[in-house]
Kinemage of the C-alpha trace (Angstrom):
@kinemage 1
@onewidth
@group {chain A} dominant
@subgroup {mainchain}
@vectorlist {calphas} color= white
{ca met a 1} P 12.660 20.187 -17.891
{ca asn a 2} L 8.906 20.716 -18.262
{ca leu a 3} L 6.488 19.158 -20.760
{ca ala a 4} L 6.724 22.087 -23.200
{ca asp a 5} L 10.526 21.909 -23.303
{ca lys a 6} L 10.540 18.109 -23.694
{ca val a 7} L 8.058 18.233 -26.569
{ca lys a 8} L 10.003 20.914 -28.424
{ca lys a 9} L 13.375 19.233 -27.812
{ca lys a 10} L 12.175 15.813 -28.983
{ca arg a 11} L 10.334 17.276 -31.996
{ca ile a 12} L 13.537 18.995 -33.120
{ca glu a 13} L 15.621 15.829 -32.477
{ca leu a 14} L 13.270 13.926 -34.789
{ca gly a 15} L 13.506 16.648 -37.434
{ca leu a 16} L 9.783 17.372 -37.334
{ca ser a 17} L 8.200 20.749 -37.916
{ca gln a 18} L 5.266 21.802 -35.765
{ca asp a 19} L 3.028 21.133 -38.779
{ca glu a 20} L 4.388 17.584 -39.166
{ca leu a 21} L 3.915 16.793 -35.479
{ca ala a 22} L 0.401 18.223 -35.620
{ca lys a 23} L -0.458 15.930 -38.567
{ca lys a 24} L 0.972 12.893 -36.737
{ca met a 25} L -1.397 13.695 -33.886
{ca gly a 26} L -4.418 14.224 -36.153
{ca tyr a 27} L -4.540 18.021 -35.943
{ca thr a 28} L -5.099 20.180 -39.018
{ca ser a 29} L -2.721 22.994 -38.068
{ca arg a 30} L 0.392 23.641 -36.010
{ca ser a 31} L -1.359 26.051 -33.636
{ca ser a 32} L -2.072 23.318 -31.055
{ca ile a 33} L 1.584 22.223 -31.044
{ca asn a 34} L 2.707 25.841 -30.788
{ca lys a 35} L 0.467 26.330 -27.732
{ca ile a 36} L 1.782 23.136 -26.096
{ca glu a 37} L 5.382 24.245 -26.677
{ca lys a 38} L 4.568 27.612 -25.105
{ca gly a 39} L 3.426 25.868 -21.916
{ca arg a 40} L -0.331 25.474 -22.290
{ca glu a 41} L -1.702 22.798 -19.967
{ca val a 42} L -2.956 19.673 -21.710
{ca ser a 43} L -4.948 16.604 -20.727
{ca asp a 44} L -3.417 13.173 -20.116
{ca lys a 45} L -5.064 12.030 -23.354
{ca ile a 46} L -3.092 14.618 -25.329
{ca val a 47} L 0.122 13.728 -23.473
{ca his a 48} L -0.416 10.089 -24.531
{ca lys a 49} L -0.874 11.215 -28.162
{ca leu a 50} L 2.280 13.333 -27.896
{ca ala a 51} L 4.227 10.389 -26.460
{ca asp a 52} L 3.146 8.152 -29.360
{ca ala a 53} L 3.900 10.792 -31.993
{ca leu a 54} L 7.326 11.571 -30.498
{ca asp a 55} L 8.248 7.928 -29.754
{ca val a 56} L 8.794 8.547 -26.032
{ca ser a 57} L 7.005 7.272 -22.960
{ca phe a 58} L 4.131 9.018 -21.238
{ca ser a 59} L 6.202 8.781 -18.019
{ca tyr a 60} L 9.090 10.661 -19.611
{ca leu a 61} L 6.863 13.518 -20.810
{ca met a 62} L 5.154 13.742 -17.425
{ca gly a 63} L 8.487 13.850 -15.582
{ca phe a 64} L 8.166 10.472 -13.845
{ca glu a 65} L 11.412 9.257 -15.430
{ca glu a 66} L 14.482 11.357 -16.107
{ca lys a 67} L 15.382 10.260 -19.641
{ca pro a 68} L 13.625 8.512 -22.499
{ca ala a 69} L 14.151 4.739 -22.473
{ca val a 70} L 17.387 3.676 -24.181
{ca arg a 71} L 17.544 0.398 -26.028
{ca gly a 72} L 19.825 -1.425 -28.416
{ca ile a 73} L 18.818 -1.433 -32.068
{ca glu a 74} L 20.353 -3.866 -34.562
{ca val a 75} L 22.572 -2.448 -37.303
{ca leu a 76} L 21.241 -4.546 -40.188
{ca gly a 77} L 23.686 -7.095 -41.555
{ca thr a 78} L 26.086 -6.847 -38.596
{ca leu a 79} L 26.367 -8.080 -35.045
{ca gln a 80} L 26.503 -4.454 -33.913
{ca arg a 81} L 23.764 -2.781 -31.878
{ca val a 82} L 23.462 0.928 -31.166
{ca glu a 83} L 22.076 2.377 -27.962
{ca thr a 84} L 19.356 4.911 -28.713
{ca asn a 85} L 15.996 6.188 -27.568
{ca ile a 86} L 14.713 6.167 -31.154
{ca lys a 87} L 11.779 3.811 -31.637
{ca ala a 88} L 12.831 1.690 -34.624
{ca asp a 89} L 13.120 -1.946 -35.705
{ca phe a 90} L 16.627 -1.706 -37.177
{ca cys a 91} L 19.143 0.750 -38.575
{ca leu a 92} L 21.673 0.859 -41.399
{ca tyr a 93} L 24.704 3.009 -42.158
{ca met a 94} L 24.470 4.963 -45.418
{ca asn a 95} L 27.491 3.849 -47.433
{ca asp a 96} L 27.391 6.319 -50.318
{ca phe a 97} L 25.884 9.646 -51.411
{ca ser a 98} L 22.901 8.184 -53.284
{ca met a 99} L 20.376 9.858 -50.962
{ca lys a 100} L 22.049 13.259 -50.646
{ca glu a 101} L 18.953 14.951 -52.123
{ca ala a 102} L 16.958 13.621 -49.181
{ca gly a 103} L 19.481 14.965 -46.682
{ca ile a 104} L 21.018 11.550 -45.966
{ca leu a 105} L 24.808 11.635 -46.245
{ca lys a 106} L 27.484 8.957 -46.314
{ca asn a 107} L 28.041 7.441 -42.823
{ca asp a 108} L 24.676 8.660 -41.483
{ca leu a 109} L 22.922 6.048 -39.383
{ca val a 110} L 19.368 5.685 -40.730
{ca phe a 111} L 16.673 4.105 -38.551
{ca phe a 112} L 13.769 2.121 -40.028
{ca val a 113} L 10.397 0.771 -38.931
{ca lys a 114} L 8.749 -2.254 -40.499
{ca lys a 115} L 5.304 -1.565 -41.919
{ca lys a 116} L 2.592 -3.440 -43.755
{ca gln a 117} L 2.324 -0.703 -46.384
{ca tyr a 118} L 4.802 1.956 -47.480
{ca lys a 119} L 3.974 5.498 -48.520
{ca ala a 120} L 4.937 6.706 -51.977
{ca asn a 121} L 7.905 9.105 -51.973
{ca ser a 122} L 9.119 7.737 -48.613
{ca ile a 123} L 12.669 6.610 -47.905
{ca val a 124} L 12.896 2.833 -47.560
{ca cys a 125} L 15.463 0.086 -47.071
{ca ile a 126} L 15.275 -2.627 -49.720
{ca gln a 127} L 16.947 -5.988 -50.304
{ca phe a 128} L 18.135 -5.978 -53.939
{ca glu a 129} L 20.535 -8.440 -55.575
{ca gly a 130} L 22.092 -9.343 -52.235
{ca asp a 131} L 22.578 -5.725 -51.115
{ca arg a 132} L 20.634 -3.636 -48.653
{ca leu a 133} L 20.000 -0.234 -50.191
{ca ile a 134} L 18.372 2.991 -49.039
{ca arg a 135} L 16.233 4.526 -51.777
{ca arg a 136} L 13.216 6.755 -52.388
{ca phe a 137} L 10.119 4.636 -53.068
{ca his a 138} L 7.488 5.291 -55.745
{ca glu a 139} L 4.525 3.127 -56.658
{ca tyr a 140} L 2.722 3.053 -60.002
{ca gly a 141} L 0.011 0.387 -59.836
{ca asn a 142} L 1.782 -2.974 -59.617
{ca val a 143} L 5.162 -1.433 -60.458
{ca trp a 144} L 7.579 -0.211 -57.806
{ca val a 145} L 10.339 2.285 -58.589
{ca phe a 146} L 13.321 2.990 -56.322
{ca arg a 147} L 15.317 6.110 -57.160
{ca asp a 148} L 18.998 6.846 -56.615
{ca ala a 149} L 19.775 10.572 -56.274
{ca arg a 150} L 23.313 10.263 -57.676
{ca asp a 151} L 22.063 9.097 -61.040
{ca pro a 152} L 18.424 10.034 -61.747
{ca gly a 153} L 18.500 7.797 -64.822
{ca his a 154} L 19.435 4.793 -62.703
{ca glu a 155} L 16.257 3.421 -61.190
{ca ile a 156} L 15.286 0.036 -59.922
{ca val a 157} L 11.960 -0.787 -61.588
{ca cys a 158} L 10.221 -4.015 -60.673
{ca ala a 159} L 6.948 -5.725 -59.898
{ca lys a 160} L 5.878 -5.779 -56.251
{ca glu a 161} L 6.695 -9.486 -55.961
{ca glu a 162} L 10.282 -9.059 -57.196
{ca ile a 163} L 11.709 -7.032 -54.326
{ca glu a 164} L 11.482 -6.879 -50.562
{ca ile a 165} L 11.046 -3.615 -48.674
{ca leu a 166} L 12.583 -4.128 -45.245
{ca gly a 167} L 11.434 -0.891 -43.587
{ca gln a 168} L 10.624 2.818 -43.882
{ca ala a 169} L 13.016 5.480 -42.578
{ca cys a 170} L 11.885 7.149 -39.378
{ca ala a 171} L 15.014 8.962 -38.123
{ca leu a 172} L 18.718 9.457 -38.665
{ca glu a 173} L 21.808 10.234 -36.663
{ca arg a 174} L 24.516 12.227 -38.361
{ca lys a 175} L 28.123 11.340 -37.684
{ca leu a 176} L 29.933 14.589 -36.846
{ca gly a 177} L 33.494 15.322 -37.878
């Protein structure tokens, strides 16, 4: 598989559009990504940027290694680990339909990365009253709001100091069948 095919395959696996990948790489439009996926030659510097944006190694994109590195990621709150090539700090199974509006269904495995700051309207994992929940995050000054898609009237509203955000969603794996 050549660079163009690997980029397109990995972009689709991550659920990214060409526009989204372009933005992750600092481009203003998808045209550069489109050209790369059509086989245009690129510099090593761009391959490094692609590798970072797609969470794969430079060696994998260049064809020096056959497959992306596989590693075990902790399923939060269990002793279980899942083998994946997704670059994440931990993952969590979705246990209800509260995030259906975001395309996350019951039994999906959602992967998270720990960050110093979290973007408004992103999907996050929070620790709330002893439970680990997946919710959409909103910030209004010093107030944080976490929304549940099943019941729009049911929101968790709190001050920043009252709740812990464990990570921001970066990928998911859907359980088939």
